[in-house]
C-alpha positions in Angstrom: 76.1 130.0 86.6 77.3 130.1 90.2 80.3 128.0 91.1 82.0 126.2 94.0 85.5 124.5 93.8 86.3 121.9 96.5 89.0 119.3 97.1 88.4 116.0 98.9 91.2 115.3 101.4 91.7 112.0 103.2 94.2 109.4 104.2 94.6 106.3 102.0 91.5 103.9 102.2 89.4 106.4 104.1 86.9 106.5 101.2 87.6 109.6 99.1 87.0 108.0 95.7 83.9 106.1 96.8 82.4 109.3 98.2 82.9 111.0 94.8 81.1 108.0 93.2 78.1 108.7 95.4 78.2 112.5 94.8 78.1 111.8 91.0 75.2 109.4 91.4 73.0 111.5 93.6 73.5 114.7 91.7 72.0 113.1 88.6 75.3 113.0 86.6 74.5 109.4 85.7 71.4 108.2 83.9 69.2 105.9 86.1 70.0 102.9 84.0 73.7 103.7 83.3 76.2 101.1 84.3 79.3 102.5 86.0 82.3 101.0 87.6 83.3 101.3 91.2 85.8 104.0 92.1 85.3 105.6 88.7 87.8 108.3 89.4 90.7 105.8 89.7 91.0 105.4 86.0 94.7 104.5 85.8 95.5 100.7 85.7 97.9 100.9 88.6 95.3 102.8 90.6 92.7 100.0 90.1 95.2 97.3 91.0 96.6 98.9 94.1 93.3 100.5 95.3 95.0 103.9 95.7 94.7 107.3 94.0 98.0 108.3 92.4 96.9 111.1 90.1 94.7 114.0 91.1 91.6 114.3 88.9 88.7 116.7 88.6 85.0 116.2 88.0 81.9 118.4 88.4 78.3 118.1 89.4 75.4 120.5 89.4 73.3 120.9 92.6 70.3 123.3 92.6 71.7 125.4 89.8 75.2 125.7 91.3 78.2 124.0 89.6 80.4 122.2 92.1 83.9 121.3 90.7 85.3 118.4 92.8 89.0 117.5 92.8 89.9 114.0 94.1 93.4 114.1 95.6 96.0 111.3 96.3 96.3 110.2 100.0 99.9 109.1 99.8 102.5 111.7 100.8 104.7 110.2 98.0 102.3 111.9 95.6 102.1 115.1 97.6 103.4 117.1 94.6 100.0 116.6 93.1 98.2 117.7 96.2 100.1 121.0 96.7 99.2 122.2 93.2 95.6 121.2 93.4 95.0 123.3 96.5 95.6 126.4 94.4 92.5 125.5 92.3 89.9 125.2 95.1 88.2 127.5 97.7 87.2 124.8 100.2 88.0 121.2 101.3 86.1 118.3 102.6 88.4 116.5 105.2 87.2 112.9 105.2 88.2 110.9 108.3 87.6 107.2 109.1 85.4 106.9 112.2 87.6 104.1 113.6 91.1 105.0 112.5 90.9 108.8 113.1 93.2 111.3 111.4 96.4 109.6 110.0 99.8 111.0 109.0 98.9 111.6 105.3 95.7 113.4 106.5 97.9 115.6 108.5 100.2 116.3 105.5 97.4 117.5 103.2 95.4 119.3 105.8 98.5 121.2 106.9 98.9 122.4 103.3 95.2 123.3 103.0 95.1 125.3 106.2 98.3 127.1 105.1 96.7 128.4 101.9 93.6 129.6 104.0 91.0 127.0 103.0 88.0 126.6 105.4 87.5 122.8 105.9 84.3 120.8 106.3 85.0 117.6 108.4 83.1 114.5 107.3 83.3 111.5 109.6 83.0 108.5 107.3 82.2 104.8 108.0 80.2 105.5 111.2 78.6 102.1 110.7 81.9 100.3 111.5 81.7 98.1 114.6 84.8 99.7 116.0 83.8 103.3 115.3 84.8 105.8 118.0 83.1 108.9 116.6 83.4 111.4 119.4 87.1 110.6 120.1 87.9 111.0 116.4 86.2 114.4 116.3 88.4 115.5 119.3 91.5 114.1 117.5 90.6 116.2 114.4 90.2 119.3 116.5 93.6 118.7 118.2 95.2 118.1 114.7 93.9 121.4 113.4 95.1 123.2 116.5 98.5 121.6 116.2 98.7 122.8 112.6 98.1 126.4 113.7 94.6 126.7 112.3 92.9 130.1 112.7 89.8 130.6 114.9 87.7 130.6 111.8 89.2 127.3 110.5 88.8 125.7 114.0 85.1 126.5 113.9 84.5 123.7 111.3 81.1 122.1 110.5 80.9 118.3 111.0 78.9 115.7 109.1 78.6 112.0 109.9 77.7 109.2 107.5 78.8 106.4 105.2 80.1 107.2 101.8 79.6 103.6 100.6 75.9 103.6 101.7 75.4 107.1 100.2 74.4 109.2 103.1 75.7 112.0 105.4 73.9 113.9 108.1 74.5 116.5 110.8 74.4 113.8 113.6 75.6 110.2 113.8 72.0 109.0 114.2 70.8 111.1 111.2 68.3 110.0 108.6 69.9 107.9 105.9 67.0 108.7 103.6 68.3 112.3 103.0 71.3 110.8 101.1 74.1 113.3 100.2 71.8 116.3 100.3 73.1 117.6 103.7 76.7 117.5 102.3 75.7 119.4 99.1 73.8 122.0 101.1 76.8 122.5 103.5 79.2 122.9 100.6 77.0 125.7 99.1 76.6 127.4 102.4 80.2 127.0 103.8 82.5 127.2 100.8 82.8 130.7 99.3 82.4 131.3 95.6 85.7 131.6 93.7 87.4 135.0 94.3 87.9 136.2 90.7 88.4 139.4 88.7 86.0 139.0 85.9 87.0 142.2 84.1 90.8 141.7 84.3 92.9 140.0 81.6 92.9 136.2 81.4 95.3 134.5 83.9 95.5 130.8 85.1 98.1 128.7 86.9 98.9 125.3 85.2 98.1 122.6 87.8 97.8 119.3 86.0 99.6 118.2 82.8 98.9 115.3 80.5 99.9 114.2 77.0 96.8 113.5 74.8 97.5 111.5 71.6 95.0 113.7 69.7 95.4 117.1 71.3 99.0 117.1 72.4 99.9 118.8 75.7 96.7 119.5 77.8 97.1 121.7 80.8 94.4 122.0 83.5 93.9 124.8 85.9 91.5 127.3 87.4 90.9 130.6 85.7 91.9 133.3 88.2 90.8 136.3 86.2 89.2 137.2 82.9 88.1 134.7 80.3 89.6 132.6 77.6 88.2 131.7 74.2 89.0 129.0 71.6 91.5 130.2 69.0 92.7 133.0 71.3 96.5 133.7 71.3 97.9 133.4 74.9 101.4 133.3 76.4 103.1 131.4 79.3 105.1 133.1 82.0 107.5 131.3 84.4 107.8 132.3 88.1 110.3 135.0 87.2 108.0 136.6 84.6 109.9 135.4 81.5 107.9 134.4 78.5 108.3 130.6 78.0 105.8 129.9 75.3 103.2 131.6 73.1 100.5 130.1 71.0 96.9 129.6 70.0 94.3 127.8 72.2 93.3 125.0 69.8 90.8 123.4 72.2 89.2 124.4 75.4 87.7 121.7 77.6 85.6 121.9 80.8 84.7 119.1 83.3 81.0 118.3 83.0 80.3 115.2 85.1 82.9 112.6 84.2 83.3 113.8 80.6 85.5 116.7 79.4 83.3 118.7 77.1 84.6 121.2 74.5 83.5 124.8 75.3 83.9 128.1 73.4 84.6 130.4 76.4 86.1 129.6 79.9 84.9 132.1 82.5 86.8 133.2 85.6 86.5 130.7 88.5 85.9 127.6 86.4 88.4 124.7 86.1 89.3 124.2 82.4 91.8 122.3 80.3 93.7 124.1 77.5 95.3 122.4 74.5 97.5 123.9 71.8 100.7 125.1 73.6 103.8 123.1 73.3 106.0 124.2 76.2 103.9 125.6 79.0 103.9 123.3 82.1 102.7 123.1 85.7 103.3 126.0 88.2 103.5 128.5 85.2 101.1 131.3 84.4 99.0 131.0 81.3 97.7 134.5 80.5 96.6 137.1 77.9 99.3 138.8 75.9 99.1 142.1 77.9 99.9 140.4 81.3 103.4 140.9 82.6 103.2 139.7 86.2 103.0 135.9 86.9 100.7 134.4 89.6 102.4 133.1 92.7 102.6 129.2 92.8 102.9 127.2 96.1 106.5 126.1 96.8 106.9 122.3 96.5 108.6 120.2 99.2 112.0 118.9 98.0 112.6 115.3 97.1 114.0 113.0 99.8 114.9 109.8 97.9 117.0 109.3 94.8 117.7 106.3 92.5 119.9 105.6 89.5 118.1 104.6 86.3 120.6 102.8 83.9 120.5 101.4 80.4 120.0 97.7 80.7 123.4 96.1 79.8 122.8 92.5 80.8 123.3 89.6 78.3 119.5 89.4 78.1 119.0 93.1 77.2 116.5 93.8 74.4 115.0 90.3 74.4 111.7 91.3 76.2 111.3 95.0 75.7 111.4 97.3 72.7 112.5 100.6 74.4 116.0 100.1 75.6 118.2 103.0 74.5 119.4 105.9 76.7 117.7 108.4 74.4 114.3 106.7 74.9 114.7 106.5 78.7 115.8 110.1 78.9 112.9 111.4 76.8 110.4 109.4 79.0 111.9 110.7 82.2 111.9 114.3 81.1 108.3 113.9 80.0 107.4 112.5 83.4 109.2 115.4 85.2 107.3 118.0 83.2 104.0 116.8 84.6 105.2 115.8 88.1 107.0 118.7 89.8 107.9 116.5 92.8 110.4 114.6 90.5 113.8 115.8 89.7 115.9 114.3 86.8 119.7 114.7 86.4 121.8 113.2 83.7 125.1 111.5 84.7 128.4 112.2 83.0 128.4 108.8 81.4 125.2 109.7 79.5 123.8 106.1 80.0 122.4 106.6 83.5 120.1 109.2 85.2 119.6 110.2 88.8 115.8 110.4 89.5 114.8 112.0 92.8 111.3 111.9 94.3 109.3 111.9 97.5 109.6 108.2 98.4 110.2 104.7 97.1 106.5 104.2 96.3 106.4 107.2 93.9 109.6 105.9 92.1 108.3 102.3 92.1 105.1 103.5 90.4 107.1 105.3 87.8 109.2 102.2 87.1 106.1 100.0 86.9 104.5 102.4 84.5 107.6 102.5 82.3 107.9 98.7 82.1 104.2 98.4 81.0 105.0 100.8 78.2 107.7 98.4 76.9 110.8 99.9 78.6 113.8 97.8 79.7 116.1 99.4 82.3 118.2 98.7 85.4 117.7 100.6 88.7 119.7 100.9 91.8 118.7 100.7 95.4 117.0 103.9 96.7 119.3 106.3 98.5 118.3 109.3 100.6 119.1 112.8 99.6 121.5 114.3 102.2 122.0 118.1 102.8 124.7 120.2 104.5 123.9 122.9 107.0 125.7 126.2 107.4 128.3 124.6 109.7 129.0 121.9 107.1 127.3 119.1 109.1 125.5 116.4 107.1 121.7 116.4 107.5 119.4 113.5 106.6 115.6 113.3 106.1 113.6 112.2 109.1 110.1 110.8 108.8 107.2 110.6 111.3 106.2 106.9 111.3 102.8 105.8 112.8 102.4 102.0 113.2 99.1 100.5 114.4 99.8 97.0 115.7 98.3 94.3 118.0 99.7 94.5 121.5 101.3 91.0 121.2 103.6 92.2 118.4 104.5 95.7 119.8 107.8 94.6 121.4 109.3 93.3 118.2 108.2 96.5 116.3 109.9 98.7 119.0 113.0 96.6 118.9 113.3 96.7 115.0 112.6 100.4 114.9 115.3 101.1 117.6 117.8 99.1 115.5 117.0 101.6 112.7 117.9 104.6 114.9 114.2 105.6 115.4 113.1 107.6 118.4 109.7 106.7 119.9 107.6 109.8 120.7 104.2 108.3 121.5 102.6 104.9 122.5 98.9 104.8 123.1 96.0 102.3 122.8 94.0 102.7 119.6 91.1 100.4 120.4 90.5 96.6 120.0 93.7 95.5 121.8 95.8 97.5 119.4 98.5 100.1 120.0 99.5 103.2 118.0 103.3 103.7 118.1 104.7 107.0 116.8 108.4 107.3 115.9 110.8 109.8 114.3 113.0 107.6 112.1 115.6 108.3 109.4 114.3 107.6 105.9 117.4 105.4 105.3 116.3 102.9 108.0 112.7 102.6 106.6 113.7 101.5 103.1 112.6 97.9 102.9 111.0 97.8 106.4 107.4 97.4 105.2 107.7 93.8 104.2 109.7 92.9 107.3 107.1 94.6 109.5 104.3 92.5 107.9 106.3 89.3 108.4 107.0 90.2 112.1 103.4 91.0 112.8 101.7 88.2 110.8 100.4 90.9 108.4 98.4 92.7 111.1 100.4 96.0 111.4 99.6 99.1 109.4 102.5 101.6 108.8 102.1 105.2 107.6 105.0 107.6 106.9 105.3 111.3 106.5 108.3 113.6 105.9 109.1 115.4 109.2 112.3 117.5 108.7 116.1 117.3 108.1 118.2 116.4 111.2 121.9 115.6 111.9 123.1 112.3 110.4 122.3 109.4 112.8 125.3 107.2 111.9 125.6 103.8 110.3 122.5 101.5 110.1 122.5 97.7 109.9 122.2 96.4 106.3 121.1 93.0 104.9 122.7 90.2 106.9 122.7 87.5 104.2 124.8 87.3 101.1 123.5 86.2 97.7 123.8 83.2 95.4 125.2 84.3 92.0 125.0 82.4 88.7 128.5 81.6 87.3 127.3 80.9 83.7 124.7 81.7 81.1 121.9 79.4 80.1 118.6 77.9 81.4 118.3 76.9 85.0 117.9 73.1 85.6 115.7 71.6 88.3 118.3 69.1 89.4 120.9 71.8 90.0 118.4 74.0 92.0 117.5 71.0 94.1 121.1 70.3 95.0 121.6 74.0 95.9 118.6 74.2 98.3 120.7 73.8 101.4 122.7 76.9 100.4 119.7 79.1 100.7 116.2 79.9 99.3 116.1 80.3 95.5 114.5 83.2 93.5 114.3 81.5 90.1 112.5 78.4 88.7 113.6 75.7 86.3 113.7 76.8 82.7 114.4 80.5 83.6 117.2 82.2 81.7 120.2 83.2 83.8 123.5 84.8 83.1 126.9 85.3 84.8 126.5 87.8 87.6 122.7 87.3 88.0 121.4 86.8 91.6 119.5 83.5 91.7 119.0 83.1 95.5 119.8 84.2 99.0 122.8 82.7 100.8 122.3 81.3 104.3 125.6 83.0 105.3 126.9 86.5 105.1 129.2 86.1 102.1 128.3 85.9 98.4 128.6 82.6 96.7 128.9 81.7 93.0 126.9 78.6 92.0 126.1 76.6 88.9 122.4 76.4 88.3 122.9 74.8 84.8 124.4 71.5 86.0 122.2 68.6 84.9 122.1 65.1 86.3 124.8 62.7 85.1 123.2 60.0 83.0 124.3 56.3 83.2 123.1 53.1 81.6 122.6 51.5 85.0 119.0 51.5 86.2 118.2 51.3 89.9 115.2 52.0 92.1 114.9 55.6 93.2 117.2 57.0 90.6 114.6 58.5 88.4 112.3 60.0 91.0 111.0 63.5 90.2 112.8 66.3 91.9 110.6 68.2 94.4 111.6 71.9 94.7 110.8 74.3 97.5 108.8 77.2 95.9 111.1 80.2 95.1 111.0 83.7 96.8 108.7 85.9 94.6 110.3 89.3 94.2 107.9 92.2 93.5 109.4 95.4 92.3 109.1 97.2 95.7 110.5 94.2 97.6 113.4 93.9 95.1 114.3 97.6 95.4 114.4 97.4 99.2 116.2 94.1 99.3 119.3 94.8 97.1 122.5 96.3 98.3 124.5 99.2 96.9 126.5 97.0 94.6 123.4 95.3 93.1 120.8 96.3 90.6 117.2 95.4 89.7 116.8 94.6 86.0 113.2 95.6 85.0 111.6 94.4 81.7 108.0 94.2 80.5 108.0 90.5 81.4 110.5 90.0 84.2 112.1 91.5 87.3 115.6 90.1 87.8 118.3 90.9 90.4 121.9 91.2 89.4 125.3 92.4 90.5 126.2 95.9 89.1 129.5 94.4 87.9 128.8 91.1 86.2 132.4 89.9 85.8 133.5 88.0 89.0 137.2 89.0 88.5 136.3 92.7 88.2 134.1 92.4 91.3 137.0 91.1 93.3 139.2 94.0 92.0 136.5 96.5 93.1 136.3 94.9 96.6 140.1 95.1 96.9 140.1 98.8 95.9 137.3 99.6 98.4 139.1 97.8 101.2 142.3 99.7 100.4 140.5 103.0 100.4 
């Protein structure tokens, strides 16, 4: 059977996964009466909740006798490690662009990678039925983007389709016939995307692209067969990038993507995307091949991590009360397992053996990892994200700089510019983006952006949209302003009392509720002043035998600050930690003992 392999590239919320839904429906993959969920490719719980794609996934459809393998890629640059490997599996790409928003930073990130590996893109302008659509300007912006990314003449001569993925149609013109459905898109893929370039008679070779742990099959590695064919029960080996043999074993199961299901097959042919089970050590970016092969395939280099966090064993007084995976060995095994399948993550063990340095592309990637672990029953403590610095040849410190694009109403643009300049950001562009909105583009140090998302939404009444993309390493920009307020710290262990919280309200907003368990050193609120303050949240009302009017009125408390995981990670300082359990997210001082904290402050002041 003839084959085409394509990736769908787009920014977050531009409609990739919805488009795949329609392609599956209109190709006859579903039965007419079959009930299917929306965004069927976002199968992970976190993906459904957040409405974003985190893991790349493959599916396939058959159109007029040609099998089209489709890979749905993440739009966030934080999950770019997924994207870079996926592009090795495909021969073409559909670049999906919102008709109102135009190409955004993450579009630029993935398109740049796709053009670099020589893919010829098809541009699909989605959501043309939006009231604020600016179709022709967006097409010009896409052309400018491709030109800025050094696209070849052939790549710049891209075909364009217009339509609405949600309504299930695409056409060669914005006023095209909706009745044709997705047929013009399928036909263009068959005409414009070349068949996979393969060597059918050469020995079997395949680069591992996606890794997963299956409870029944063990390690399952997915990739595209570059040459030859592979059979079930065939003995194969794995080569690393230097050509060393990492693993050797028998293919216990061979799976191919047929619609949404992975179907067991006997033979995988060159050009097809298949999943192999049975090898215990082979991982992504390594070459799976026949025994006679000695040269590995070249894998795309991965951009280095820019943010690191410390994962520690939870040592608070409440450790082990809510989760069942609490030891350093369990946390270490889980992190190593994650790093095997996610090449954008880097794990290092500290000398104390009870903490680990985890580096990744951004806070979102690390926050998703922490959230996944807590849902699996892990308890751990994590530090504030820190950026990964580098040294140049002259010994000067370099730090990661990001390109930040903020779409904001004109009324709030001044406060955004002011806050970004405080964070040592340089504005490079300001232009109208339609509907009394401005698009502001900055180059800002990653350090200054940690925690800015929630502040931006507060400053702009929730109307601003911020997108970030790693730009490059530049000389250190100097000190940045930190959190202005101190914290309220519990001075004892027990259960918080409503009367005590009510009496402490004038000291600052609380983060806990009556009945919550607290311990010495736990952060219970934000102080109105710059210094930290120890408070007693366990102190009940003194009882007397004298009754008087007004004495027994119910205490009315101000609702506490709700700390999500991302907000907590951004809010804490370097001497504080976030305690993460399956049921709770608590904030605490890294050193719980107040006397020891004073000693540390004295030592730091002396140094």
